[in-house]
C-alpha positions as CSV (number, residue, x, y, z in Angstrom):
1,M,8.7,20.2,24.9
2,S,8.1,21.6,21.4
3,F,7.3,19.2,18.6
4,T,9.7,19.2,15.7
5,P,7.8,18.0,12.6
6,P,9.6,15.2,10.7
7,N,10.7,15.5,7.2
8,F,9.4,12.9,4.7
9,R,11.4,12.0,1.6
10,W,10.0,9.5,-0.9
11,H,10.3,7.9,-4.3
12,A,7.3,6.1,-6.0
13,E,7.4,4.3,-9.3
14,S,5.1,1.9,-11.3
15,I,5.8,-0.1,-14.5
16,S,3.4,-2.2,-16.5
17,G,4.1,-5.9,-16.7
18,T,4.9,-7.7,-20.0
19,R,1.9,-10.0,-20.0
20,K,-0.6,-7.2,-20.8
21,K,-0.7,-3.6,-22.0
22,E,-2.6,-2.1,-19.1
23,N,-1.1,-1.3,-15.8
24,D,-3.6,-2.3,-13.1
25,D,-1.4,-1.0,-10.3
26,S,-2.0,2.5,-8.8
27,F,-0.2,4.5,-6.2
28,L,-1.0,7.8,-4.5
29,V,0.8,10.2,-2.3
30,F,-1.2,13.1,-0.8
31,R,-1.4,15.5,2.1
32,A,-4.7,15.5,4.0
33,G,-6.0,18.5,5.9
34,V,-9.1,20.5,6.7
35,E,-9.2,21.9,3.1
36,G,-9.2,18.4,1.6
37,A,-6.5,16.3,-0.1
38,T,-3.5,17.7,-2.1
39,E,-1.9,15.2,-4.4
40,L,1.9,15.1,-4.2
41,P,4.4,14.2,-6.9
42,S,5.9,10.7,-7.2
43,I,9.3,11.9,-6.0
44,G,9.3,14.4,-3.2
45,D,10.4,15.9,0.1
46,D,8.0,17.4,2.5
47,V,7.4,18.2,6.2
48,L,4.6,16.7,8.3
49,D,3.4,19.8,10.0
50,K,-0.2,21.1,9.8
51,E,-1.5,18.3,7.6
52,D,-1.2,14.5,7.7
53,M,0.5,12.5,4.9
54,V,-0.8,9.4,3.2
55,F,1.1,6.9,1.0
56,A,-0.8,4.0,-0.7
57,V,-0.5,1.2,-3.3
58,S,-3.3,-0.8,-4.9
59,D,-3.1,-3.7,-7.3
60,G,-6.2,-4.1,-9.4
61,M,-7.8,-7.2,-10.9
62,G,-10.5,-7.7,-13.5
63,G,-10.8,-7.9,-17.3
64,G,-10.1,-5.0,-19.6
65,N,-9.6,-1.7,-17.8
66,A,-11.5,-2.9,-14.7
67,G,-8.4,-3.7,-12.7
68,Y,-6.9,-0.2,-13.1
69,L,-10.3,1.4,-12.5
70,A,-10.7,-0.5,-9.2
71,S,-7.3,0.3,-7.9
72,S,-7.5,4.0,-8.9
73,L,-11.0,4.4,-7.5
74,I,-10.0,2.9,-4.1
75,L,-7.1,5.4,-3.7
76,Q,-9.0,8.4,-5.0
77,T,-11.9,7.6,-2.6
78,F,-9.4,7.5,0.4
79,A,-8.2,10.9,-0.8
80,F,-11.8,12.1,-0.4
81,L,-12.6,10.4,2.8
82,I,-9.5,10.8,5.0
83,P,-9.6,14.6,5.0
84,K,-13.1,14.5,6.4
85,T,-11.7,13.6,9.8
86,F,-10.2,17.1,10.0
87,A,-13.6,18.6,9.6
88,S,-15.0,16.3,12.3
89,A,-12.1,17.3,14.6
90,A,-12.8,21.0,14.0
91,Q,-16.3,20.3,15.4
92,G,-15.0,18.6,18.5
93,F,-15.4,15.0,17.3
94,H,-12.2,12.9,17.4
95,P,-12.8,9.6,15.8
96,D,-10.7,6.5,16.5
97,Y,-8.4,6.2,13.5
98,L,-8.5,2.4,13.5
99,E,-12.2,2.2,13.6
100,L,-12.4,4.9,11.0
101,L,-10.1,3.1,8.6
102,E,-12.0,-0.2,9.0
103,Q,-15.2,1.6,8.3
104,Q,-13.8,3.4,5.2
105,V,-12.4,0.1,3.8
106,G,-15.9,-1.5,4.2
107,E,-17.6,1.5,2.5
108,I,-15.2,1.4,-0.5
109,H,-15.5,-2.4,-0.7
110,Q,-19.3,-2.1,-1.2
111,S,-18.9,0.7,-3.7
112,I,-16.5,-1.3,-5.8
113,N,-18.9,-4.3,-5.8
114,D,-21.7,-1.9,-6.8
115,K,-19.7,-0.6,-9.6
116,A,-18.8,-4.2,-10.8
117,A,-22.5,-5.1,-10.7
118,S,-23.4,-2.1,-12.9
119,S,-21.8,-3.3,-16.1
120,E,-20.6,-6.6,-17.6
121,E,-17.2,-5.0,-18.4
122,F,-16.6,-4.4,-14.7
123,K,-17.7,-7.8,-13.5
124,G,-15.4,-9.2,-10.8
125,M,-13.4,-6.0,-10.5
126,G,-11.4,-5.7,-7.3
127,A,-8.0,-4.7,-5.9
128,T,-5.6,-5.0,-3.0
129,L,-4.7,-2.1,-0.7
130,S,-1.7,-1.2,1.3
131,L,-2.0,2.3,2.9
132,A,0.1,4.2,5.4
133,W,-1.5,7.2,7.0
134,F,1.0,9.4,9.0
135,T,-0.2,11.7,11.8
136,P,2.1,13.4,14.3
137,E,1.8,10.4,16.6
138,N,1.5,7.2,14.5
139,M,1.6,5.4,11.2
140,Y,-1.9,3.9,10.7
141,L,-2.1,1.0,8.3
142,A,-5.0,-0.3,6.2
143,H,-4.2,-3.4,4.3
144,V,-6.1,-6.0,2.2
145,G,-4.6,-8.6,-0.1
146,D,-1.0,-9.3,-1.0
147,S,0.6,-5.9,-1.6
148,R,3.0,-5.3,1.3
149,I,4.3,-2.7,3.7
150,Y,7.9,-3.2,5.1
151,L,9.5,-1.3,8.0
152,H,13.3,-0.9,8.0
153,R,14.5,0.2,11.5
154,N,17.8,0.0,13.3
155,G,19.3,-2.3,10.7
156,K,16.4,-4.8,10.6
157,T,13.7,-5.2,8.0
158,Q,10.2,-6.4,8.9
159,Q,7.1,-7.0,6.9
160,V,4.3,-5.4,8.9
161,T,1.4,-6.6,6.8
162,D,0.2,-10.1,6.2
163,D,-0.5,-11.6,2.8
164,H,-4.2,-12.5,2.7
165,S,-3.8,-16.0,1.2
166,F,-3.8,-19.6,2.5
167,S,-0.3,-20.0,1.2
168,W,0.9,-17.2,3.5
169,R,-0.8,-18.8,6.5
170,K,1.2,-22.0,5.7
171,L,4.4,-20.0,5.6
172,Q,3.7,-18.4,8.9
173,R,2.9,-21.7,10.6
174,G,6.2,-23.0,9.4
175,D,4.6,-25.6,7.1
176,T,6.6,-24.2,4.1
177,N,9.7,-22.1,3.6
178,E,10.2,-19.0,1.5
179,R,11.2,-20.9,-1.7
180,Q,8.1,-23.2,-1.4
181,Y,5.9,-20.2,-0.8
182,R,7.2,-18.4,-3.8
183,N,6.7,-21.4,-6.0
184,D,3.2,-22.2,-4.7
185,P,0.8,-21.9,-7.7
186,K,-2.0,-20.8,-5.3
187,R,0.1,-18.0,-3.8
188,S,-1.9,-15.3,-5.7
189,V,-5.3,-16.8,-4.7
190,L,-6.5,-14.2,-2.2
191,C,-8.9,-14.8,0.7
192,E,-9.4,-11.0,1.2
193,V,-9.8,-8.4,-1.5
194,I,-11.6,-5.1,-1.9
195,G,-14.5,-5.8,-4.2
196,G,-14.1,-8.9,-6.3
197,G,-17.7,-9.9,-5.5
198,H,-16.8,-10.9,-1.9
199,R,-19.7,-10.2,0.5
200,K,-17.4,-8.9,3.2
201,V,-13.9,-7.7,3.6
202,R,-11.7,-8.1,6.8
203,P,-8.9,-5.6,6.5
204,Q,-5.7,-5.6,8.6
205,I,-5.7,-2.3,10.5
206,A,-2.9,-1.3,12.8
207,A,-1.2,1.7,14.5
208,I,2.6,1.7,14.6
209,P,4.6,4.6,16.3
210,Y,7.2,5.7,13.8
211,Q,10.7,7.0,14.5
212,I,13.1,9.4,12.9
213,G,15.4,7.2,10.8
214,D,12.6,4.7,9.8
215,R,12.5,3.6,6.1
216,I,9.2,2.2,4.8
217,M,8.4,0.4,1.6
218,I,4.9,-0.1,0.2
219,C,4.8,-2.3,-2.8
220,S,2.6,-4.5,-5.1
221,D,3.4,-8.2,-5.5
222,G,5.3,-7.5,-8.7
223,I,8.2,-6.5,-6.5
224,I,8.0,-9.7,-4.5
225,D,7.8,-11.8,-7.6
226,G,11.4,-10.8,-8.5
227,C,12.9,-10.0,-5.1
228,W,13.5,-12.3,-2.2
229,E,13.4,-11.1,1.4
230,K,17.2,-10.8,1.5
231,H,17.1,-8.5,-1.6
232,V,14.5,-6.3,0.1
233,H,16.6,-6.1,3.2
234,Q,19.8,-5.4,1.3
235,A,18.3,-2.6,-0.8
236,L,16.6,-0.9,2.2
237,S,19.8,-1.1,4.2
238,Q,21.8,0.9,1.7
239,N,22.0,4.6,0.7
240,A,20.4,6.2,3.8
241,D,20.5,9.6,2.1
242,S,18.5,8.5,-1.0
243,T,15.1,6.9,-1.5
244,S,15.6,6.8,-5.3
245,H,18.6,4.4,-5.1
246,P,16.9,1.6,-3.2
247,A,13.7,2.1,-5.2
248,K,15.6,1.7,-8.5
249,V,17.6,-1.3,-7.3
250,L,14.4,-3.1,-6.3
251,M,12.5,-2.2,-9.4
252,N,15.3,-3.2,-11.7
253,R,15.8,-6.6,-9.9
254,A,12.1,-7.3,-9.9
255,I,11.7,-6.6,-13.6
256,E,14.9,-8.5,-14.6
257,N,13.9,-11.6,-12.5
258,A,10.2,-11.6,-13.2
259,G,8.6,-8.6,-14.9
260,S,5.4,-10.3,-16.2
261,D,3.3,-8.6,-13.5
262,D,2.8,-4.9,-12.9
263,T,5.5,-3.6,-10.5
264,T,5.0,-0.7,-8.1
265,L,6.7,0.6,-5.0
266,I,7.0,3.6,-2.7
267,V,10.2,4.0,-0.7
268,L,9.8,6.5,2.1
269,D,12.3,7.9,4.6
270,I,11.4,9.7,7.9
271,R,14.1,12.2,8.6
């Protein structure tokens, strides 16, 4: 049976929050192949054929420009590292994607800490990561922190990443509900982050087979600050022919209801 490559349609957007001038969020969309990475526009339509596709969001932290530097460095480093797997495959080495992603997160974690130690202005810099790497077989996830990846399939919306905070663990145990979780002052205190002076990082790594008709959203916590789970589901359930419409609906709601934090999302359809 011949393989018909899926078509990917996406809309990515990022807006700075009102509490500061700098936008510490970063996002990146790129194709990865044997020749390296090719960055793609924020709104696009492309076919997954000879090259893989990667979509990622990172939310930076640190004083001055350190937050943006951390988030952008993380994504640009992935754009450098991921295509190296194609060179290895061409030489007959086929690495395990899950092990590879865990190793790459660890390497980037160390490099961010090294950068932070090099100058007082970068001290404490770190960032979250939510990355989806699409091969012909699977969507591979690498996740650290409280940015999120959602999967909308067959009328149901599921968060496929965990928030790396003690508040999230309480929610998952049933000790709190969504309202209590959202109002928890410690919700943004993360137990896992890339950099941030942490000695180690324990990323969430997973492989999820995707299907034609799937809709995926990758977002920073600015979206969640202004959108409840029901709002996310409602937006992703509508306008199957447009990624821009649900993206705009969620961005507008998040900014109207919160808006103090940087707000970033990517809505992606597999067609």
